[in-house]
C-alpha positions in Angstrom: 90.0 34.7 138.3 89.2 33.4 134.8 91.0 32.7 131.6 89.7 32.7 128.1 90.0 29.3 126.4 90.1 29.4 122.6 90.2 26.5 120.2 93.3 26.9 118.0 92.0 25.8 114.6 89.7 27.5 112.0 90.0 30.9 113.8 90.5 34.3 112.1 93.8 36.0 112.5 94.2 37.2 116.1 95.6 40.4 117.5 96.6 40.1 121.1 98.0 42.4 123.7 98.5 42.6 127.4 98.7 45.9 129.3 99.4 46.7 132.9 96.9 49.2 134.1 94.6 49.9 137.0 96.7 47.7 139.3 96.2 44.6 137.1 96.9 43.2 133.7 94.3 43.6 130.9 94.5 41.1 128.1 93.0 41.7 124.6 92.2 39.1 122.0 90.6 40.5 118.8 89.6 38.3 115.9 89.1 39.4 112.3 89.2 43.0 110.9 92.0 44.8 109.2 95.2 44.5 111.3 96.1 48.2 111.1 92.5 49.3 112.0 92.5 46.8 114.9 95.9 48.0 116.2 94.7 51.6 116.0 91.6 50.7 118.0 93.7 48.8 120.5 95.8 51.9 121.1 92.6 53.9 121.7 91.2 51.3 124.0 94.5 51.0 126.0 94.7 54.8 126.3 91.2 54.9 127.5 92.0 52.5 130.3 94.9 54.6 131.4 92.7 57.6 131.3 90.2 55.8 133.5 93.0 55.1 136.0 94.0 58.7 136.0 90.5 59.9 136.7 89.2 57.3 139.0 92.2 56.0 141.0 91.7 56.3 144.8 95.5 56.0 145.2 96.6 59.0 143.1 96.2 62.3 145.0 95.8 64.1 141.8 92.9 62.0 140.4 89.6 63.6 139.9 88.0 61.2 142.4 90.5 62.1 145.1 90.1 65.8 144.3 86.4 65.4 144.4 86.6 63.8 147.9 88.7 66.7 149.1 86.2 69.2 147.8 88.6 70.6 145.2 86.3 69.7 142.3 82.5 69.5 141.9 80.9 66.7 139.9 80.2 69.2 137.1 83.9 70.0 136.9 84.9 66.3 136.5 85.0 64.4 133.2 81.5 63.3 132.0 82.5 59.7 132.8 82.4 60.4 136.5 78.8 61.3 136.3 78.2 58.2 134.2 79.8 55.9 136.7 78.1 57.7 139.6 74.7 57.0 137.9 75.6 53.3 137.2 76.7 52.9 140.9 73.4 54.4 142.1 71.5 51.9 139.9 73.6 49.0 141.2 72.9 50.1 144.7 69.1 50.3 144.1 68.9 46.9 142.4 71.0 45.2 145.1 69.0 46.9 147.9 72.2 48.5 149.2 74.5 45.4 149.1 76.5 47.1 146.4 77.7 50.6 147.2 80.0 53.2 145.7 80.2 55.0 149.0 83.0 54.2 151.4 83.6 56.1 154.7 81.2 58.8 153.5 82.7 59.6 150.1 82.3 58.4 146.5 84.5 55.4 145.9 83.9 53.8 142.4 86.4 50.9 143.0 83.7 48.2 142.8 82.3 49.2 139.4 84.9 51.1 137.4 87.1 48.2 136.3 84.2 46.1 134.9 82.7 49.2 133.3 86.0 50.3 131.7 86.9 46.8 130.4 83.4 46.4 128.9 83.8 49.8 127.2 87.2 48.9 125.8 85.7 45.6 124.4 82.8 47.4 122.7 85.2 49.9 121.1 87.2 47.1 119.5 84.0 45.3 118.4 83.1 48.4 116.4 86.0 47.9 114.1 84.8 46.9 110.6 85.4 43.2 110.0 86.0 42.2 113.6 84.2 39.0 114.4 85.2 38.4 118.0 86.6 40.2 121.0 87.8 39.0 124.4 89.0 41.5 127.0 90.2 40.1 130.3 90.7 42.5 133.1 92.4 40.7 136.0 90.2 37.7 135.6 86.9 39.5 134.7 86.1 39.0 131.1 83.9 40.6 128.5 83.3 38.5 125.4 81.7 39.8 122.1 81.1 37.8 118.9 83.0 34.6 118.3 86.6 33.7 117.9 85.9 31.6 114.8 83.2 29.7 112.8 81.3 27.3 115.1 83.8 28.1 117.9 82.4 30.0 120.8 84.5 31.8 123.4 85.0 29.7 126.5 86.2 31.0 129.9 87.8 28.8 132.6 86.8 29.8 136.2 89.6 29.2 138.7 88.8 26.9 141.7 89.5 29.1 144.8 90.2 26.1 147.0 92.5 24.2 144.5 95.2 26.4 143.1 95.7 25.6 139.4 92.4 23.9 139.1 89.1 24.9 137.4 85.8 25.1 139.1 83.9 25.4 135.8 84.3 26.3 132.1 81.7 28.9 130.8 80.7 28.8 127.2 79.3 31.7 125.2 77.8 29.4 122.6 74.8 30.9 120.9 75.4 34.4 122.4 76.8 37.5 120.9 77.9 38.9 124.2 78.7 37.4 127.6 80.7 38.5 130.6 82.2 36.5 133.5 83.2 38.2 136.7 84.4 36.7 140.0 84.6 38.2 143.5 86.2 36.4 146.4 89.0 36.1 148.8 91.4 33.7 147.0 93.4 36.3 145.2 93.2 39.5 147.3 92.1 38.4 150.7 89.2 40.0 152.6 88.9 43.1 150.4 85.1 43.1 149.9 83.3 45.6 152.2 79.9 45.0 153.8 78.1 48.3 153.1 76.1 48.0 156.3 79.1 48.0 158.6 81.9 49.6 156.5 84.1 46.6 157.4 85.3 43.5 155.5 82.4 41.3 154.6 82.3 38.1 156.7 80.3 35.4 154.9 80.5 31.6 154.3 81.7 32.3 150.7 85.2 32.1 149.2 84.1 33.0 145.6 81.1 34.1 143.6 81.2 34.0 139.8 78.5 35.8 137.8 77.7 35.2 134.2 75.7 38.0 132.4 75.7 39.9 129.1 77.5 43.0 130.4 80.7 43.0 132.6 79.6 46.3 134.2 76.8 44.5 136.0 78.4 41.1 136.3 81.2 42.6 138.4 78.7 44.5 140.6 76.5 41.5 141.2 79.4 39.2 142.1 80.5 41.8 144.7 77.1 42.3 146.1 76.3 38.6 146.3 79.5 37.8 148.1 78.7 40.4 150.7 75.2 38.8 151.2 76.5 35.2 151.8 75.6 32.1 149.9 71.9 31.7 150.9 70.7 35.3 150.4 73.1 35.8 147.5 71.9 32.8 145.6 68.2 33.8 146.1 68.9 37.3 144.9 71.0 36.3 141.9 68.2 33.9 140.8 65.8 36.9 140.7 67.9 38.9 138.2 67.1 38.5 134.5 69.8 37.1 132.2 72.1 36.3 135.2 73.6 33.0 136.2 76.1 32.3 138.9 78.4 29.8 140.7 78.9 30.2 144.4 81.6 28.3 146.4 81.7 28.2 150.2 84.6 27.9 152.5 83.3 24.4 153.2 83.7 23.5 149.5 80.0 23.5 148.8 79.0 24.6 145.3 75.8 26.4 144.7 74.5 27.4 141.3 71.6 29.3 139.8 69.1 27.1 137.9 70.2 28.1 134.4 73.9 27.9 134.9 74.1 24.3 133.4 73.2 25.7 130.0 76.3 27.9 130.0 78.8 25.2 131.1 81.1 23.7 128.5 
């Protein structure tokens, strides 16, 4: 889990909203822009998230994903976003050498990618509003940041310590960057929910949490999941190989491992 930390002074007017959707709470913080235009874009962004839930939910019998699994629809009959997510999932599987997968029990399951993708998409919709200088969208602890919240004041994200409830393992700063995403996968909040694609069962590793920092939440979310399934040694080596990616890994033994460039993003 992560929370956006914002300095209170010298910041443009903020429009904030929290929406329950996709089984979590998505929080919006938009800086600058005309208030009416921002509110209109927020309505569109929220409606888009609910539409994603309707299309991609694996718990709603009438969702396109469930109907696709039952053979009631073909890919071509689904919304174009289904093909988009399918292609993104295939790319994530290729880049992770199979450690990330959108296949579960022989059928397409986009659970591991669709939240990060949809939250990033919502953030970019809001950033397109004329006059908006900064956007933070937090989807259940995974955050997409764009722009800045105020002059000389970067977005900052607190990363929860999985072994010390209420504490922080790190604070990530977006200083000097126009876009930054922070995503965490682990067992502290939801238990053993990450699947090892090789076995189809819950991943058993030495890790309790992996936090990935990257420009886009779509990929940060995927890479955190894949690295968790790999374990700390292989996961860290793989994350180090990815361009523009930094990470913080915490083991069950309270050992902290970081990629070489993470220190530059702390603060």
